[in-house]
C-alpha positions as CSV (number, residue, x, y, z in Angstrom):
1,M,-77.4,-79.4,73.2
2,S,-74.1,-81.1,72.8
3,T,-71.1,-79.6,70.3
4,K,-68.8,-81.9,68.2
5,K,-65.6,-81.7,67.9
6,V,-64.6,-81.2,64.7
7,P,-60.7,-82.9,64.3
8,A,-57.7,-80.4,62.9
9,K,-56.8,-81.8,59.8
10,P,-53.4,-82.8,59.7
11,A,-50.8,-80.1,57.9
12,T,-48.9,-81.3,55.0
13,P,-45.7,-81.7,55.5
14,G,-44.8,-79.9,52.1
15,K,-46.8,-77.0,52.8
16,T,-45.5,-76.2,56.2
17,A,-42.1,-76.3,54.5
18,K,-42.6,-74.0,52.0
19,A,-44.4,-71.1,54.6
20,T,-41.3,-71.5,57.2
21,A,-39.1,-71.0,54.1
22,K,-41.1,-67.8,53.4
23,V,-40.9,-66.7,56.8
24,A,-37.5,-66.9,57.0
25,L,-36.8,-65.0,54.1
26,K,-39.0,-62.3,55.1
27,A,-37.1,-61.9,58.6
28,D,-33.4,-61.6,56.8
29,A,-34.8,-58.7,54.5
30,K,-33.6,-55.8,55.3
31,P,-36.3,-52.9,55.7
32,I,-36.9,-50.0,53.6
33,V,-35.9,-46.8,54.2
34,K,-37.7,-43.7,52.8
35,V,-35.9,-40.6,51.7
36,E,-37.2,-37.6,51.9
37,P,-35.7,-34.7,49.3
38,K,-34.2,-31.8,50.7
39,A,-35.1,-28.6,50.9
40,G,-35.1,-26.7,47.5
41,H,-34.0,-29.4,45.9
42,K,-36.1,-30.4,42.2
43,P,-36.5,-34.1,41.2
44,E,-34.6,-34.4,37.8
45,A,-37.4,-34.6,34.9
46,K,-36.8,-37.2,32.7
47,K,-35.5,-36.8,29.4
48,P,-38.2,-37.4,26.6
49,E,-37.4,-40.3,24.2
50,L,-36.6,-39.6,20.8
51,K,-38.8,-40.9,17.9
52,A,-37.9,-41.6,14.6
53,V,-40.0,-39.1,12.2
54,P,-40.5,-40.5,8.6
55,K,-38.8,-38.5,5.9
56,S,-42.3,-37.7,4.3
57,D,-43.3,-35.5,8.0
58,L,-39.9,-33.2,8.0
59,K,-40.4,-30.1,6.5
60,V,-38.1,-27.4,4.8
61,V,-38.3,-23.8,7.0
62,Q,-37.1,-21.1,5.1
63,K,-35.3,-18.8,7.4
64,T,-37.5,-15.3,6.6
65,D,-34.5,-12.6,7.1
66,A,-31.9,-14.8,5.2
67,K,-31.3,-12.5,1.3
68,P,-31.1,-14.5,-2.0
69,V,-27.8,-14.8,-3.2
70,Q,-27.3,-13.2,-6.0
71,K,-24.8,-14.2,-8.7
72,V,-22.7,-11.2,-9.7
73,E,-21.4,-11.6,-13.4
74,P,-18.1,-10.2,-14.2
75,K,-17.5,-6.6,-15.8
76,L,-16.7,-6.9,-19.6
77,V,-14.7,-4.2,-21.0
78,A,-16.8,-1.8,-23.3
79,G,-18.3,-2.7,-26.9
80,T,-16.7,-6.1,-26.2
81,N,-17.1,-9.5,-24.4
82,V,-13.8,-9.6,-22.8
83,K,-13.1,-9.7,-19.3
84,P,-10.3,-6.9,-18.3
85,A,-7.9,-9.3,-17.1
86,V,-8.2,-10.8,-20.2
87,A,-8.1,-7.9,-22.1
88,A,-4.9,-6.9,-20.2
89,L,-3.1,-9.8,-21.1
90,V,-4.0,-9.7,-24.4
91,A,-2.6,-5.6,-24.7
92,A,0.3,-7.0,-22.8
93,K,1.4,-9.5,-25.5
94,V,0.4,-8.0,-28.4
95,V,0.9,-3.9,-27.8
96,P,4.6,-3.2,-27.6
97,K,6.1,-1.3,-25.3
98,P,6.5,2.2,-25.9
99,E,10.4,3.1,-26.1
100,K,11.8,6.0,-24.2
101,K,12.1,9.1,-25.7
102,K,15.6,10.3,-25.8
103,P,16.2,13.8,-24.4
104,D,16.3,16.4,-27.5
105,F,19.6,17.6,-26.7
106,R,22.4,18.3,-29.2
107,T,25.8,19.2,-29.2
108,N,26.7,23.0,-28.8
109,D,23.3,23.4,-26.6
110,W,23.3,25.2,-23.4
111,V,22.1,23.4,-21.0
112,V,21.7,23.5,-16.6
113,Y,22.7,20.5,-14.9
114,P,21.5,20.8,-11.3
115,A,24.7,20.4,-8.8
116,H,27.2,22.1,-11.4
117,G,24.6,25.1,-13.0
118,V,25.1,26.3,-16.9
119,G,27.1,24.1,-19.3
120,R,27.4,23.5,-22.9
121,I,27.5,20.2,-24.6
122,I,30.6,19.8,-26.3
123,S,29.9,16.8,-27.6
124,V,28.2,13.3,-28.0
125,V,30.0,10.0,-27.6
126,E,29.8,6.4,-27.2
127,Q,31.7,4.5,-24.5
128,E,32.0,1.4,-23.3
129,V,31.8,0.8,-19.4
130,A,31.7,-2.9,-17.8
131,G,31.0,-4.4,-21.1
132,I,27.9,-1.8,-21.8
133,K,28.1,0.7,-24.6
134,L,26.7,3.8,-23.3
135,E,25.7,7.2,-25.1
136,L,27.1,10.2,-23.1
137,F,27.0,13.6,-23.5
138,V,30.0,15.5,-22.5
139,I,29.3,18.7,-21.0
140,N,31.8,21.5,-20.4
141,F,31.3,24.2,-17.1
142,D,34.1,26.9,-18.8
143,K,33.6,28.8,-15.3
144,D,34.5,25.7,-12.8
145,K,36.9,24.2,-15.6
146,M,35.4,20.9,-15.4
147,T,34.0,18.9,-18.0
148,L,31.5,16.2,-17.1
149,R,30.5,13.1,-18.7
150,V,26.3,12.4,-18.5
151,P,24.5,9.0,-19.9
152,V,21.8,10.1,-22.3
153,A,18.9,7.4,-20.8
154,K,19.8,9.5,-17.6
155,A,19.9,12.9,-18.3
156,T,16.0,13.7,-18.3
157,S,15.8,11.9,-14.9
158,I,18.8,13.5,-13.1
159,G,17.0,16.9,-13.7
160,M,19.2,18.0,-16.9
161,R,17.0,20.7,-18.4
162,R,17.3,23.5,-21.0
163,L,18.0,27.1,-20.3
164,S,14.9,29.0,-19.0
165,S,12.7,31.0,-21.3
166,P,12.7,34.7,-21.4
167,D,9.2,34.6,-18.8
168,V,10.8,32.5,-16.2
169,V,14.1,34.9,-16.4
170,A,11.6,38.0,-15.8
171,T,9.8,35.8,-13.1
172,A,13.0,35.4,-11.3
173,L,14.1,39.1,-11.2
174,Q,10.8,39.9,-10.2
175,T,11.6,37.7,-7.3
176,L,14.7,39.6,-6.5
177,K,12.7,42.7,-5.7
178,G,10.6,41.0,-3.3
179,R,10.8,40.9,0.9
180,A,12.9,38.6,2.3
181,R,11.7,35.7,4.2
182,I,14.0,34.6,7.0
183,K,12.7,32.0,9.1
184,R,13.3,31.9,12.6
185,T,15.1,28.4,12.7
186,M,18.7,27.7,13.3
187,W,21.5,28.5,10.5
188,S,22.8,25.1,10.2
189,R,18.7,24.1,9.1
190,R,18.3,26.7,6.7
191,A,21.5,26.9,5.3
192,Q,20.9,23.0,4.4
193,E,17.6,24.5,2.9
194,Y,19.4,27.2,0.7
195,E,21.9,24.3,-0.7
196,A,19.1,22.2,-2.0
197,K,17.5,25.3,-3.3
198,I,20.9,26.1,-5.2
199,N,21.3,22.4,-6.8
200,S,17.9,22.1,-7.4
201,G,18.7,23.8,-10.7
202,D,15.2,25.6,-10.5
203,L,16.1,29.6,-11.3
204,I,13.2,31.2,-9.1
205,S,14.5,29.2,-6.1
206,I,17.8,29.9,-6.2
207,A,17.0,33.8,-6.8
208,E,14.9,33.1,-3.6
209,V,17.8,32.7,-1.7
210,V,20.1,35.6,-3.4
211,R,17.1,37.7,-1.8
212,D,16.8,35.8,1.6
213,L,21.2,36.3,2.0
214,H,21.3,39.8,0.2
215,R,22.4,42.4,2.9
216,A,21.9,46.1,1.9
217,S,24.7,49.0,3.4
218,G,22.5,49.7,6.2
219,Q,22.3,46.2,6.9
220,P,24.4,43.7,9.1
221,E,27.1,42.1,7.6
222,Q,26.9,38.5,6.4
223,S,28.6,35.5,8.4
224,Y,31.6,33.8,6.1
225,S,28.9,30.9,5.4
226,E,26.0,33.2,4.5
227,R,28.7,34.8,2.5
228,Q,29.9,31.6,0.4
229,L,26.3,30.7,0.1
230,Y,24.6,33.8,-1.5
231,E,27.8,34.3,-4.2
232,A,27.3,30.8,-5.3
233,A,23.7,31.3,-5.6
234,L,24.6,34.8,-7.3
235,G,26.7,33.5,-9.7
236,R,24.4,30.2,-11.0
237,M,21.6,32.8,-11.5
238,A,24.0,35.3,-13.4
239,R,25.1,32.6,-15.7
240,E,22.1,31.2,-16.6
241,V,20.7,35.0,-17.4
242,A,24.0,36.0,-19.0
243,A,23.1,32.4,-21.7
244,V,19.5,33.2,-22.0
245,E,20.1,37.0,-22.8
246,R,23.3,36.1,-24.7
247,I,25.1,38.8,-22.6
248,D,28.5,38.5,-20.7
249,E,28.6,37.2,-16.6
250,D,29.5,40.6,-15.3
251,A,26.6,42.5,-17.1
252,A,24.3,40.1,-15.9
253,V,25.4,40.7,-12.3
254,K,25.0,44.2,-12.4
255,R,21.6,43.7,-13.8
256,L,20.7,41.0,-10.6
257,E,22.5,43.7,-8.0
258,V,20.1,46.8,-9.8
259,A,17.1,44.3,-8.9
260,L,18.4,44.0,-5.4
261,Q,18.9,47.8,-5.0
262,R,15.2,48.5,-5.7
263,A,13.9,45.4,-3.3
264,A,15.9,47.9,-0.2
């Protein structure tokens, strides 16, 4: 049996050139290197794409913990429909300010001036000071041979007062009979406290100074400064007692000394 050889088809010139070009491109391409992930490294997850949601699908969610907003109405003045701030402004414009009441002191009245003790008003005069007219009390302190002018408008604020009542005098005399109360502090500190009490003009406070600085016959003698404060306090108290009970000052001093002796 004879075998026939089939002649090969001649290659087409165009197709051969294309095949050669493809082989050349594959030869020049770099090999693909596969990169293995490191141990413990997680690949980044791709972010989900955001899609626009139509307004019709949106729902308003209210927090369960949120408290409802309460509207606070401003309080009104009782019995009216006016706010307090408005009422205050109206009152400030309509109601006139009360005038300061002048002290009820007259000529020949006995008064107590805190820094100088008992004095007597001899007159009330008007005097111009720095272009301003002032009404002044003219007070005479016979014991100190001194005259003092006090503005009427400031008489009460500086502590000027009338004589003590008989009840206050009785309480002051009872204070002299009490036990002396001496603080364990330096004398300079106690001396300042005694001076403040004397210049306060309060009869009870002055009686406390007389009681604490008094020395009986069997007690140690007073120092010079103690003696000065004691005599100042005794004189202030005696002059007021004399003016209240309408006796002379010497008789008032004897009365105070009798009360001190009973205490001893």
